[in-house]
DSSP file (Angstrom, degrees, kcal/mol; ACC not computed):
  #  RESIDUE AA STRUCTURE BP1 BP2  ACC     N-H-->O    O-->H-N    N-H-->O    O-->H-N    TCO  KAPPA ALPHA  PHI   PSI    X-CA   Y-CA   Z-CA
    1    1 A M              0   0    0      0, 0.0     2,-0.1     0, 0.0    22,-0.0   0.000 360.0 360.0 360.0 137.9   -8.5   -5.8   -8.4
    2    2 A S        -     0   0    0     22,-0.1     2,-0.3    20,-0.0    22,-0.2  -0.398 360.0-167.0 -72.7 146.0   -4.8   -5.6   -7.9
    3    3 A S  E     -A   23   0A   0     20,-2.0    20,-2.5    -2,-0.1     2,-0.4  -0.897  10.9-136.0-129.7 167.6   -2.7   -2.9   -9.7
    4    4 A Y  E     -A   22   0A   0     -2,-0.3    82,-2.5    18,-0.2    81,-1.0  -0.939  13.5-170.3-130.8 142.0    1.1   -2.7  -10.0
    5    5 A T  E     -Ab  21  86A   0     16,-2.4    16,-2.5    -2,-0.4     2,-0.4  -0.998   3.3-164.9-133.0 135.1    3.6    0.1   -9.7
    6    6 A D  E     -Ab  20  87A   0     80,-2.0    82,-2.8    -2,-0.4     2,-0.4  -0.936   8.4-151.8-117.9 141.3    7.3    0.2  -10.5
    7    7 A F  E     +Ab  19  88A   0     12,-2.7    11,-2.8    -2,-0.4    12,-0.9  -0.896  17.9 176.8-113.1 140.7    9.8    2.9   -9.4
    8    8 A Y  E     -Ab  17  89A   0     80,-2.3    82,-1.7    -2,-0.4     2,-0.6  -0.966  31.9-134.3-139.3 155.4   12.9    3.9  -11.2
    9    9 A F  E    S+Ab  16  90A   0      7,-2.4     7,-2.6    -2,-0.3    82,-0.2  -0.964  84.6   2.8-104.1 114.8   15.7    6.3  -11.1
   10   10 A G  S    S-     0   0    0     80,-2.7     2,-0.3    -2,-0.6    80,-0.2  -0.265  82.4-100.6  97.4 167.8   16.0    7.8  -14.6
   11   11 A R  S    S+     0   0    0     -2,-0.1     3,-0.4    78,-0.1   133,-0.1  -0.877  71.2  33.8-123.8 158.2   14.0    7.3  -17.7
   12   12 A G  S >  S-     0   0    0    131,-0.8     3,-1.7    -2,-0.3   130,-0.0  -0.383 106.7 -36.8  96.5-174.2   14.5    5.2  -20.7
   13   13 A E  T 3  S+     0   0    0      1,-0.3   133,-0.3   131,-0.2    -1,-0.2   0.715 136.2  48.7 -63.3 -23.4   16.2    1.8  -21.4
   14   14 A N  T 3  S+     0   0    0     -3,-0.4    -1,-0.3   131,-0.1    -2,-0.1   0.140  78.0 133.7-107.4  23.5   18.9    2.4  -18.9
   15   15 A A    <   -     0   0    0     -3,-1.7     2,-0.7    -5,-0.1    -5,-0.2  -0.352  59.3-119.0 -69.1 152.0   16.7    3.5  -16.0
   16   16 A D  E     -A    9   0A   0     -7,-2.6    -7,-2.4    -2,-0.0     2,-0.2  -0.855  22.2-134.9 -99.9 114.1   17.6    1.9  -12.6
   17   17 A W  E     +A    8   0A   0     -2,-0.7    -9,-0.3    -9,-0.2     3,-0.1  -0.513  25.1 177.8 -70.0 131.1   14.7   -0.1  -11.1
   18   18 A I  E     -     0   0A   0    -11,-2.8    52,-1.2     1,-0.4     2,-0.3   0.820  52.2 -57.1-101.5 -44.5   14.3    0.6   -7.4
   19   19 A G  E     -AC   7  69A   0    -12,-0.9   -12,-2.7    50,-0.2    -1,-0.4  -0.967  45.7-122.5 174.0 177.9   11.3   -1.5   -6.4
   20   20 A S  E     -AC   6  68A   0     48,-2.4    48,-3.1    -2,-0.3     2,-0.3  -0.957   6.7-146.0-146.1 160.9    7.6   -2.3   -7.0
   21   21 A L  E     -AC   5  67A   0    -16,-2.5   -16,-2.4    -2,-0.3     2,-0.4  -0.942   7.9-167.9-125.9 147.0    4.2   -2.4   -5.3
   22   22 A R  E     +AC   4  66A   0     44,-2.6    44,-2.5    -2,-0.3     2,-0.5  -0.999  55.3  36.4-132.1 139.4    1.2   -4.6   -5.9
   23   23 A G  E    S+AC   3  65A   0    -20,-2.5   -20,-2.0    -2,-0.4     2,-1.9  -0.980 110.9  16.4 132.1-126.0   -2.2   -4.1   -4.5
   24   24 A E  S    S+     0   0    0     40,-3.5     2,-1.8    -2,-0.5     5,-0.1  -0.368  70.1 159.5 -83.3  57.1   -4.1   -0.7   -4.1
   25   25 A C        +     0   0    0     -2,-1.9   -21,-0.1   -22,-0.2    -1,-0.1  -0.555  20.8 137.5 -85.7  73.1   -1.8    1.2   -6.4
   26   26 A Y    >>  -     0   0    0     -2,-1.8     4,-2.2   -23,-0.1     3,-1.3  -0.894  65.6-112.6-121.6 150.1   -4.1    4.1   -7.1
   27   27 A P  H 3> S+     0   0    0      0, 0.0     4,-2.3     0, 0.0     5,-0.2   0.856 114.8  55.5 -50.6 -40.9   -3.3    7.8   -7.3
   28   28 A E  H 3> S+     0   0    0      1,-0.2     4,-1.2     2,-0.2     5,-0.1   0.843 108.2  49.0 -66.2 -27.4   -5.3    8.7   -4.2
   29   29 A N  H <> S+     0   0    0     -3,-1.3     4,-2.4     2,-0.2    -1,-0.2   0.877 108.6  52.9 -76.0 -36.6   -3.4    6.2   -2.1
   30   30 A F  H  < S+     0   0    0     -4,-2.2    -2,-0.2     1,-0.2    10,-0.2   0.920 113.6  44.5 -57.7 -41.7    0.0    7.5   -3.4
   31   31 A L  H  < S+     0   0    0     -4,-2.3    -1,-0.2    -5,-0.2    -2,-0.2   0.809 116.0  46.7 -74.9 -28.2   -1.1   11.0   -2.3
   32   32 A A  H  < S+     0   0    0     -4,-1.2    -2,-0.2    -5,-0.2    -1,-0.2   0.795  94.1  77.7 -88.0 -29.6   -2.5    9.8    1.1
   33   33 A V  S >X S-     0   0    0     -4,-2.4     4,-2.3     1,-0.1     3,-0.6  -0.734  80.5-138.8 -84.1 115.9    0.4    7.6    2.3
   34   34 A P  H 3> S+     0   0    0      0, 0.0     4,-2.3     0, 0.0     5,-0.2   0.839  95.3  47.7 -46.0 -51.5    3.1   10.0    3.5
   35   35 A P  H 3> S+     0   0    0      0, 0.0     4,-2.0     0, 0.0    20,-0.2   0.889 113.0  48.0 -61.5 -37.4    6.2    8.3    2.1
   36   36 A S  H <> S+     0   0    0     -3,-0.6     4,-2.1     2,-0.2     5,-0.1   0.854 110.1  52.6 -74.5 -30.5    4.8    7.9   -1.3
   37   37 A R  H  X S+     0   0    0     -4,-2.3     4,-1.6     2,-0.2    -1,-0.2   0.914 108.7  51.1 -62.2 -41.9    3.6   11.5   -1.4
   38   38 A L  H  < S+     0   0    0     -4,-2.3     4,-0.3    -5,-0.3    -2,-0.2   0.883 108.1  51.8 -60.3 -39.4    7.1   12.5   -0.5
   39   39 A A  H >< S+     0   0    0     -4,-2.0     3,-1.2     1,-0.2    -1,-0.2   0.926 108.7  51.1 -62.7 -43.0    8.4   10.4   -3.4
   40   40 A L  H 3< S+     0   0    0     -4,-2.1    57,-0.3     1,-0.2    -1,-0.2   0.801 115.8  42.0 -62.6 -31.2    6.0   12.2   -5.7
   41   41 A T  T 3< S+     0   0    0     -4,-1.6    -1,-0.2    -5,-0.1    -2,-0.2   0.249  84.5 132.6-102.5  12.6    7.2   15.6   -4.5
   42   42 A A    <   -     0   0    0     -3,-1.2    55,-0.3    -4,-0.3     3,-0.1  -0.323  34.0-174.4 -65.8 146.1   10.9   14.8   -4.4
   43   43 A T        +     0   0    0      1,-0.1     2,-0.3    53,-0.1    -1,-0.1   0.251  67.7  40.1-124.6   8.2   13.3   17.3   -6.0
   44   44 A D  S  > S-     0   0    0      1,-0.1     4,-2.0     0, 0.0     5,-0.1  -0.977  82.9-111.2-150.7 161.9   16.5   15.4   -5.6
   45   45 A E  H  > S+     0   0    0     -2,-0.3     4,-2.7     1,-0.2     5,-0.3   0.914 113.5  52.4 -59.8 -48.3   17.7   11.8   -6.0
   46   46 A H  H  > S+     0   0    0      1,-0.2     4,-2.6     2,-0.2     5,-0.2   0.934 111.0  46.2 -57.0 -49.3   18.4   11.2   -2.3
   47   47 A A  H  > S+     0   0    0      2,-0.2     4,-2.2     1,-0.2    -1,-0.2   0.872 114.8  48.8 -64.2 -37.6   14.9   12.4   -1.2
   48   48 A F  H  X S+     0   0    0     -4,-2.0     4,-2.8     2,-0.2     5,-0.2   0.964 113.2  45.0 -64.9 -52.9   13.3   10.2   -4.0
   49   49 A R  H  X S+     0   0    0     -4,-2.7     4,-2.4     1,-0.2    -2,-0.2   0.906 114.8  49.2 -61.1 -43.4   15.2    7.0   -3.2
   50   50 A A  H  X S+     0   0    0     -4,-2.6     4,-2.4    -5,-0.3    -1,-0.2   0.928 111.9  48.5 -61.6 -47.4   14.6    7.5    0.6
   51   51 A A  H  X S+     0   0    0     -4,-2.2     4,-2.5    -5,-0.2    -2,-0.2   0.897 111.5  48.5 -63.7 -41.0   10.9    8.1    0.1
   52   52 A V  H  X S+     0   0    0     -4,-2.8     4,-2.5     2,-0.2    -1,-0.2   0.920 110.2  52.3 -63.4 -41.5   10.5    5.0   -2.1
   53   53 A A  H  X S+     0   0    0     -4,-2.4     4,-1.7    -5,-0.2    -2,-0.2   0.921 112.2  46.9 -59.9 -44.8   12.4    2.9    0.4
   54   54 A D  H  X S+     0   0    0     -4,-2.4     4,-2.0     2,-0.2    -1,-0.2   0.881 109.6  53.0 -62.6 -40.0   10.0    4.2    3.1
   55   55 A T  H  X S+     0   0    0     -4,-2.5     4,-2.1     1,-0.2    -2,-0.2   0.912 107.2  50.9 -65.1 -42.0    7.0    3.5    0.9
   56   56 A L  H  < S+     0   0    0     -4,-2.5     4,-0.5     1,-0.2    -1,-0.2   0.867 111.5  51.2 -60.9 -35.0    8.2   -0.1    0.3
   57   57 A D  H  < S+     0   0    0     -4,-1.7     4,-0.5    -5,-0.2    -2,-0.2   0.887 118.4  33.8 -68.6 -38.5    8.5   -0.4    4.2
   58   58 A V  H  X S+     0   0    0     -4,-2.0     4,-2.3     1,-0.2    -2,-0.2   0.637  93.1  87.0 -97.4 -15.3    5.0    1.0    5.0
   59   59 A W  T  <>S+     0   0    0     -4,-2.1     5,-2.2     1,-0.2     6,-0.5   0.877  97.9  38.6 -55.5 -43.9    2.9   -0.3    2.1
   60   60 A E  T >45S+     0   0    0     -4,-0.5     3,-1.9     3,-0.2    -1,-0.2   0.888 112.6  57.6 -73.7 -40.3    2.1   -3.7    3.7
   61   61 A D  T 345S+     0   0    0     -4,-0.5    -2,-0.2     1,-0.3    -1,-0.2   0.861 105.8  50.0 -57.8 -33.8    1.8   -2.1    7.2
   62   62 A E  T 3<5S-     0   0    0     -4,-2.3    -1,-0.3     3,-0.1    -2,-0.2   0.427 114.6-122.2 -84.7   1.8   -1.0    0.1    5.8
   63   63 A R  T < 5S+     0   0    0     -3,-1.9    -3,-0.2    -5,-0.2    -2,-0.1   0.862  74.9 126.5  59.9  41.3   -2.6   -3.0    4.3
   64   64 A L  S   <S-     0   0    0     -5,-2.2   -40,-3.5     1,-0.3     2,-0.3   0.508  75.9 -83.0-103.5  -8.6   -2.5   -1.7    0.7
   65   65 A G  E     -C   23   0A   0     -6,-0.5     2,-0.3   -42,-0.2    -1,-0.3  -0.998  64.5 -32.2 146.9-147.4   -0.7   -4.7   -0.8
   66   66 A H  E     -C   22   0A   0    -44,-2.5   -44,-2.6    -2,-0.3     2,-0.4  -0.844  40.5-148.1-117.4 147.8    2.7   -6.1   -1.2
   67   67 A A  E     -C   21   0A   0     -2,-0.3     2,-0.5   -46,-0.2   -46,-0.2  -0.915   6.5-160.4-116.4 145.3    6.1   -4.4   -1.7
   68   68 A Y  E     -C   20   0A   0    -48,-3.1   -48,-2.4    -2,-0.4     2,-0.2  -0.978   8.8-153.1-126.7 119.4    9.0   -5.8   -3.7
   69   69 A R  E >   -C   19   0A   0     -2,-0.5     3,-1.9   -50,-0.2     4,-0.4  -0.618  27.4-114.3 -92.6 152.8   12.6   -4.6   -3.1
   70   70 A R  G >  S+     0   0    0    -52,-1.2     3,-2.1     1,-0.3   -51,-0.1   0.840 111.5  65.4 -54.6 -38.4   15.3   -4.6   -5.7
   71   71 A E  G 3  S+     0   0    0      1,-0.3    -1,-0.3     2,-0.1     3,-0.1   0.724  98.6  53.6 -60.1 -22.3   17.3   -7.2   -3.7
   72   72 A L  G <  S-     0   0    0     -3,-1.9    -1,-0.3     1,-0.2    -2,-0.2   0.501 113.3-122.0 -92.0  -6.9   14.7   -9.8   -4.2
   73   73 A G    <   -     0   0    0     -3,-2.1    -1,-0.2    -4,-0.4    -2,-0.1  -0.060  50.1 -29.3  88.7 168.2   14.7   -9.3   -8.0
   74   74 A W        -     0   0    0     73,-0.2    -5,-0.0     1,-0.1    -4,-0.0  -0.364  56.2-160.7 -61.0 126.1   12.1   -8.4  -10.6
   75   75 A P        +     0   0    0      0, 0.0    -1,-0.1     0, 0.0    -6,-0.0   0.598  56.1  84.2 -90.9  -9.9    8.8   -9.6   -9.2
   76   76 A W        -     0   0    0      2,-0.2     8,-0.0     1,-0.1    -2,-0.0  -0.613  69.8-135.6-102.6 153.0    6.6   -9.8  -12.3
   77   77 A P  S    S+     0   0    0      0, 0.0    -1,-0.1     0, 0.0     2,-0.1   0.715  84.9  84.6 -72.2 -20.5    6.1  -12.4  -15.0
   78   78 A W  S    S-     0   0    0      1,-0.1    -2,-0.2     2,-0.1    72,-0.0  -0.405  81.2-128.5 -82.4 163.5    6.2   -9.8  -17.7
   79   79 A Y  S    S+     0   0    0     -2,-0.1    68,-3.0    68,-0.1    69,-0.8   0.621  81.9  21.5 -91.1 -14.8    9.6   -8.5  -19.1
   80   80 A T  S >  S-     0   0    0     66,-0.2     3,-1.0    67,-0.2    66,-0.1  -0.893  82.6-102.4-142.2 171.8    9.1   -4.7  -18.8
   81   81 A S  G >  S+     0   0    0     64,-0.4     3,-1.9    -2,-0.3   -75,-0.1   0.477  95.6  99.1 -74.6  -0.2    7.1   -2.2  -16.9
   82   82 A H  G 3  S+     0   0    0      1,-0.3    -1,-0.2    20,-0.2     5,-0.0   0.693  84.4  48.2 -60.9 -17.6    4.9   -1.8  -19.9
   83   83 A N  G <  S+     0   0    0     -3,-1.0    -1,-0.3    19,-0.2    -2,-0.1   0.436  91.7  98.5-102.7   0.5    2.4   -4.1  -18.3
   84   84 A S  S <  S-     0   0    0     -3,-1.9    18,-0.9     1,-0.1   -79,-0.1  -0.395  76.9-126.9 -80.5 163.2    2.4   -2.4  -14.9
   85   85 A S  S    S+     0   0    0    -81,-1.0    17,-0.8     1,-0.2     2,-0.4   0.930  88.8  14.4 -77.4 -45.7   -0.4    0.0  -14.0
   86   86 A W  E     -bD   5 101A   0    -82,-2.5   -80,-2.0    15,-0.2     2,-0.4  -0.968  59.4-164.4-131.3 147.1    1.8    3.0  -13.0
   87   87 A I  E     -bD   6 100A   0     13,-2.4    13,-2.0    -2,-0.4     2,-0.4  -1.000  11.0-169.0-129.2 128.1    5.5    3.7  -13.5
   88   88 A M  E     +bD   7  99A   0    -82,-2.8   -80,-2.3    -2,-0.4     2,-0.3  -0.980  10.1 176.2-123.9 133.4    7.0    6.4  -11.3
   89   89 A V  E     -bD   8  98A   0      9,-2.5     9,-2.4    -2,-0.4     2,-0.6  -0.952  29.3-141.0-136.3 149.9   10.5    7.8  -12.0
   90   90 A F  E     -bD   9  97A   0    -82,-1.7   -80,-2.7    -2,-0.3     7,-0.2  -0.971  22.5-155.9-107.6 118.7   12.9   10.5  -10.8
   91   91 A D  E  >> - D   0  96A   0      5,-2.9     5,-1.7    -2,-0.6     4,-0.9  -0.861   3.4-158.1 -96.3 114.4   14.7   12.0  -13.7
   92   92 A P  T  45S+     0   0    0      0, 0.0    -1,-0.1     0, 0.0   -47,-0.1   0.749  82.9  66.4 -63.6 -26.4   18.0   13.6  -12.7
   93   93 A E  T  45S+     0   0    0      1,-0.2    -2,-0.0     3,-0.1     0, 0.0   0.957 118.4  20.2 -70.1 -48.0   18.3   16.0  -15.6
   94   94 A P  T  45S-     0   0    0      0, 0.0    -1,-0.2     0, 0.0     3,-0.1   0.463 104.5-125.9 -94.6   2.9   15.3   18.2  -14.8
   95   95 A Q  T  <5 +     0   0    0     -4,-0.9     2,-0.3     1,-0.2    -2,-0.1   0.975  68.4 123.3  55.9  56.7   15.4   17.0  -11.1
   96   96 A A  E   < -D   91   0A   0     -5,-1.7    -5,-2.9    15,-0.0     2,-0.4  -0.977  63.7-117.1-148.0 157.1   11.7   16.0  -11.3
   97   97 A V  E     -D   90   0A   0     13,-0.5    13,-3.0    -2,-0.3     2,-0.3  -0.797  30.4-173.0 -95.5 139.1    9.4   13.1  -10.8
   98   98 A F  E     -DE  89 109A   0     -9,-2.4    -9,-2.5    -2,-0.4     2,-0.3  -0.937   4.9-161.0-127.0 150.1    7.4   11.8  -13.8
   99   99 A V  E     +DE  88 108A   0      9,-2.3     9,-2.8    -2,-0.3     2,-0.3  -0.953  13.3 165.7-129.2 152.9    4.6    9.2  -14.0
  100  100 A T  E     -D   87   0A   0    -13,-2.0   -13,-2.4    -2,-0.3     2,-0.3  -0.906  30.2-115.0-146.9 178.1    3.2    7.1  -16.9
  101  101 A V  E >   -D   86   0A   0      5,-0.3     3,-2.8    -2,-0.3   -15,-0.2  -0.726  50.0 -72.5-111.6 165.8    0.9    4.1  -17.2
  102  102 A G  T 3  S+     0   0    0    -18,-0.9   -20,-0.2   -17,-0.8   -19,-0.2  -0.393 128.1  13.6 -57.8 130.1    1.8    0.7  -18.6
  103  103 A G  T 3  S+     0   0    0      1,-0.2    -1,-0.3    39,-0.1   -21,-0.1   0.577  96.1 168.3  72.8  12.0    2.1    1.1  -22.3
  104  104 A G    <   -     0   0    0     -3,-2.8    38,-2.9     1,-0.1    21,-0.2  -0.211  30.0-159.6 -57.3 142.7    2.2    4.9  -21.8
  105  105 A I  S    S+     0   0    0     19,-2.6     2,-0.3    36,-0.3    -1,-0.1   0.385  72.5  23.9-103.6  -0.8    3.1    7.0  -24.7
  106  106 A S  S    S-     0   0    0     18,-0.6     2,-0.3    -5,-0.1    -5,-0.3  -0.967  74.1-115.8-154.6 167.6    4.1   10.0  -22.8
  107  107 A W        -     0   0    0     -2,-0.3     2,-0.5    -7,-0.1    -7,-0.2  -0.851  16.2-146.8-107.0 144.9    5.3   11.2  -19.3
  108  108 A H  E     -E   99   0A   0     -9,-2.8    -9,-2.3    -2,-0.3     2,-0.4  -0.960  16.2-138.9-110.7 123.9    3.4   13.4  -16.9
  109  109 A R  E     -E   98   0A   0     -2,-0.5     2,-0.5   -11,-0.2   -11,-0.2  -0.669  16.8-135.7 -82.6 132.6    5.6   15.7  -14.8
  110  110 A I        -     0   0    0    -13,-3.0   -13,-0.5    -2,-0.4     7,-0.1  -0.780  10.4-132.7 -91.1 129.8    4.4   16.0  -11.2
  111  111 A D    >   -     0   0    0      3,-0.5     3,-1.1    -2,-0.5   -15,-0.0  -0.707  10.5-151.0 -76.4 116.4    4.4   19.4   -9.7
  112  112 A P  T 3  S+     0   0    0      0, 0.0    -1,-0.2     0, 0.0   -71,-0.1   0.674  96.0  50.1 -68.7 -11.7    6.1   19.0   -6.3
  113  113 A H  T 3  S+     0   0    0      1,-0.2   -72,-0.1    -3,-0.0    -2,-0.0   0.628 128.9  19.2 -93.9 -17.2    4.0   22.0   -4.9
  114  114 A D  S <  S-     0   0    0     -3,-1.1    -3,-0.5     2,-0.1     2,-0.4  -0.536  82.0-160.3-150.5  74.7    0.7   20.5   -6.2
  115  115 A P        +     0   0    0      0, 0.0     2,-0.3     0, 0.0    -5,-0.1  -0.429  24.2 158.8 -69.2 120.6    1.1   16.8   -6.9
  116  116 A R        -     0   0    0     -2,-0.4    -5,-0.2    -5,-0.0    -2,-0.1  -0.998  35.7-133.1-139.6 143.8   -1.7   15.6   -9.2
  117  117 A F        -     0   0    0     -2,-0.3    -8,-0.0     1,-0.1    -7,-0.0  -0.612  47.1 -84.7 -86.7 157.4   -2.0   12.7  -11.5
  118  118 A P        -     0   0    0      0, 0.0     2,-0.2     0, 0.0     4,-0.1  -0.323  47.6-146.0 -61.3 143.5   -3.3   13.3  -15.1
  119  119 A E        +     0   0    0      2,-0.1     2,-0.2     3,-0.1    -3,-0.0  -0.613  48.4  51.7-105.9 169.5   -7.1   13.4  -15.3
  120  120 A G  S    S-     0   0    0     -2,-0.2     2,-1.8     2,-0.1     0, 0.0  -0.518 102.1 -25.6 105.3-174.4   -9.4   12.3  -18.1
  121  121 A D  S    S-     0   0    0      1,-0.2    -1,-0.1    -2,-0.2    -2,-0.1  -0.557 112.1 -57.6 -84.5  79.2   -9.9    9.3  -20.1
  122  122 A D        -     0   0    0     -2,-1.8     3,-0.5    -4,-0.1    -1,-0.2   0.944  64.9-178.7  47.1  68.3   -6.3    7.8  -19.9
  123  123 A P  S    S+     0   0    0      0, 0.0    -1,-0.1     0, 0.0   -18,-0.1   0.698  79.3  44.1 -67.9 -19.2   -4.4   10.6  -21.3
  124  124 A L  S    S+     0   0    0     -6,-0.1   -19,-2.6   -20,-0.1   -18,-0.6   0.637  94.7 100.0 -99.8 -13.1   -1.1    8.8  -21.1
  125  125 A G  S    S-     0   0    0     -3,-0.5   -20,-0.2   -21,-0.2   -21,-0.1  -0.036  83.4 -73.7 -71.2 171.7   -2.2    5.4  -22.4
  126  126 A P        -     0   0    0      0, 0.0     3,-0.2     0, 0.0    -1,-0.2  -0.320  28.8-142.8 -63.7 141.7   -1.7    3.8  -25.8
  127  127 A D  S    S+     0   0    0      1,-0.2     2,-0.7    -3,-0.1    -2,-0.1   0.840  96.2  45.5 -73.7 -31.7   -3.9    5.1  -28.7
  128  128 A D     >  -     0   0    0      1,-0.2     4,-1.8     2,-0.1    -1,-0.2  -0.844  66.7-175.1-117.3  96.1   -4.3    1.6  -30.1
  129  129 A I  H  > S+     0   0    0     -2,-0.7     4,-1.8     1,-0.2    -1,-0.2   0.783  84.2  55.7 -60.8 -29.4   -5.1   -0.9  -27.4
  130  130 A Y  H  > S+     0   0    0      2,-0.2     4,-1.5     1,-0.2    -1,-0.2   0.900 107.4  48.1 -75.0 -39.3   -5.0   -3.9  -29.7
  131  131 A A  H  > S+     0   0    0     -3,-0.2     4,-1.8     1,-0.2    -2,-0.2   0.876 111.6  51.4 -62.4 -37.4   -1.4   -3.0  -30.8
  132  132 A W  H  < S+     0   0    0     -4,-1.8    -2,-0.2     1,-0.2    -1,-0.2   0.869 107.0  53.1 -68.2 -37.1   -0.5   -2.6  -27.2
  133  133 A L  H  < S+     0   0    0     -4,-1.8    -1,-0.2     1,-0.2    -2,-0.2   0.838 108.5  51.2 -66.9 -32.0   -2.0   -6.1  -26.4
  134  134 A R  H  < S-     0   0    0     -4,-1.5    -2,-0.2     1,-0.2    -1,-0.2   0.893 137.7  -4.8 -71.5 -42.0    0.2   -7.6  -29.2
  135  135 A D    ><  -     0   0    0     -4,-1.8     3,-1.7    -5,-0.1    -1,-0.2  -0.695  61.6-168.3-156.9  93.1    3.4   -6.0  -27.9
  136  136 A P  T 3  S+     0   0    0      0, 0.0    -3,-0.1     0, 0.0    -4,-0.1   0.741  89.5  52.2 -60.1 -21.3    3.2   -3.6  -24.9
  137  137 A A  T 3  S+     0   0    0     -5,-0.1     7,-0.1     2,-0.1    -5,-0.1   0.544  84.7 109.0 -91.3  -9.2    6.8   -2.4  -25.4
  138  138 A A  S X  S-     0   0    0     -3,-1.7     3,-1.9    -7,-0.2    -3,-0.1  -0.359  74.9 -57.5 -71.2 150.2    6.5   -1.5  -29.0
  139  139 A P  T 3  S+     0   0    0      0, 0.0    -1,-0.1     0, 0.0     3,-0.1  -0.281 117.9  45.0 -56.5 145.3    6.5    2.1  -30.1
  140  140 A P  T 3  S+     0   0    0      0, 0.0    -2,-0.1     0, 0.0    -3,-0.0  -0.915  94.3 101.7 -98.9  19.2    4.9    4.5  -29.5
  141  141 A S  S <  S-     0   0    0     -3,-1.9   -36,-0.3     1,-0.1   -37,-0.1  -0.298  86.0 -97.8 -58.7 146.1    5.3    3.3  -25.8
  142  142 A V        -     0   0    0    -38,-2.9   -39,-0.1   -36,-0.1     2,-0.1  -0.331  49.6 -97.8 -58.2 142.0    7.9    5.1  -23.8
  143  143 A P        +     0   0    0      0, 0.0  -131,-0.8     0, 0.0    -1,-0.1  -0.437  47.5 178.7 -70.8 141.0   11.1    3.2  -23.6
  144  144 A M        -     0   0    0     -2,-0.1  -131,-0.2    -7,-0.1  -133,-0.1  -0.938  33.6 -89.9-135.8 156.5   11.7    1.0  -20.5
  145  145 A P        -     0   0    0      0, 0.0     2,-0.8     0, 0.0   -64,-0.4  -0.326  38.3-116.2 -61.9 146.6   14.5   -1.3  -19.3
  146  146 A L        -     0   0    0   -133,-0.3   -66,-0.2     1,-0.1   -67,-0.1  -0.799  32.1-178.5 -83.8 113.0   14.3   -5.0  -20.2
  147  147 A M        +     0   0    0    -68,-3.0   -73,-0.2    -2,-0.8   -67,-0.2   0.646  67.7   6.5 -92.4 -17.7   13.9   -6.8  -16.9
  148  148 A R  S    S-     0   0    0    -69,-0.8    -1,-0.2     3,-0.0   -69,-0.0  -0.965 102.7 -66.1-155.6 160.8   13.9  -10.3  -18.2
  149  149 A P        -     0   0    0      0, 0.0    -2,-0.1     0, 0.0     3,-0.0  -0.233  54.3-119.5 -54.5 133.5   14.4  -11.9  -21.6
  150  150 A K        -     0   0    0      1,-0.1   -72,-0.0   -71,-0.1    -4,-0.0  -0.600  31.8-113.2 -74.1 133.4   11.6  -10.9  -24.0
  151  151 A P        -     0   0    0      0, 0.0    -1,-0.1     0, 0.0     3,-0.1  -0.318  11.2-137.4 -65.9 146.2    9.7  -13.9  -25.3
  152  152 A V  S    S+     0   0    0      1,-0.1     2,-0.3    -3,-0.0    -2,-0.0   0.892  90.8  30.0 -74.1 -37.3   10.0  -14.7  -29.0
  153  153 A T  S    S-     0   0    0      3,-0.0    -1,-0.1    -3,-0.0     3,-0.0  -0.918  80.1-129.6-119.4 148.9    6.3  -15.5  -29.2
  154  154 A V        -     0   0    0     -2,-0.3     8,-0.0    -3,-0.1   -19,-0.0  -0.834  35.2-109.4 -95.9 129.5    3.4  -14.0  -27.3
  155  155 A P        -     0   0    0      0, 0.0     7,-2.5     0, 0.0     2,-0.3  -0.252  35.6-161.0 -59.8 143.7    1.0  -16.6  -25.8
  156  156 A T  E     -F  161   0B   0      5,-0.2     2,-0.4     6,-0.2     5,-0.2  -0.926  14.2-159.4-125.9 148.3   -2.4  -16.8  -27.4
  157  157 A F  E >  S-F  160   0B   0      3,-2.9     3,-2.1    -2,-0.3     2,-0.4  -0.944  72.0 -43.6-130.0 109.0   -5.7  -18.2  -26.1
  158  158 A G  T 3  S-     0   0    0     -2,-0.4    -2,-0.0     1,-0.3     0, 0.0  -0.587 123.6 -28.7  66.9-126.8   -8.1  -19.0  -28.9
  159  159 A D  T 3  S+     0   0    0     -2,-0.4     2,-0.5    -3,-0.1    -1,-0.3   0.326 119.3 100.4-102.5   6.3   -7.9  -16.0  -31.2
  160  160 A E  E <   -F  157   0B   0     -3,-2.1    -3,-2.9     2,-0.0     2,-0.4  -0.796  65.5-140.2 -97.4 131.3   -6.9  -13.6  -28.4
  161  161 A I  E      F  156   0B   0     -2,-0.5    -5,-0.2    -5,-0.2    -2,-0.1  -0.739 360.0 360.0 -84.2 131.5   -3.3  -12.5  -27.8
  162  162 A R              0   0    0     -7,-2.5    -6,-0.2    -2,-0.4    -1,-0.1   0.337 360.0 360.0-112.3 360.0   -2.4  -12.3  -24.1
């Protein structure tokens, strides 16, 4: 099953989207592919942006999926990263990399000396999965930029909201 990852510089509604990945976007792959590991352990903006650019270059070469660069535009049909599997950001204020999941309610700071993703039963995810299904971007989800217009209504199939 494909998973999705979005990369940003900064956090919040004004974060700058850098690019995205689709495919085998799992923590073990981020740690195993050298440029993505460099992105996770970056301690300055230049190193993070360069490592993400390199990750986008090698992701397909490693046969892990597809890479989408900013120049090509937002690749997903959803309007924010709240539907993506992983979101990775470099926050310039503490000069650190943070990760969360789609609909995540908190950020996990990556230790550059010992990069690890949070363990356990989805510690970053939404407490109420049904509320998240109704509106993935609604609080308490962490704020994200709006990448395309938000639909007025959410499509439904039968009694299920999609």
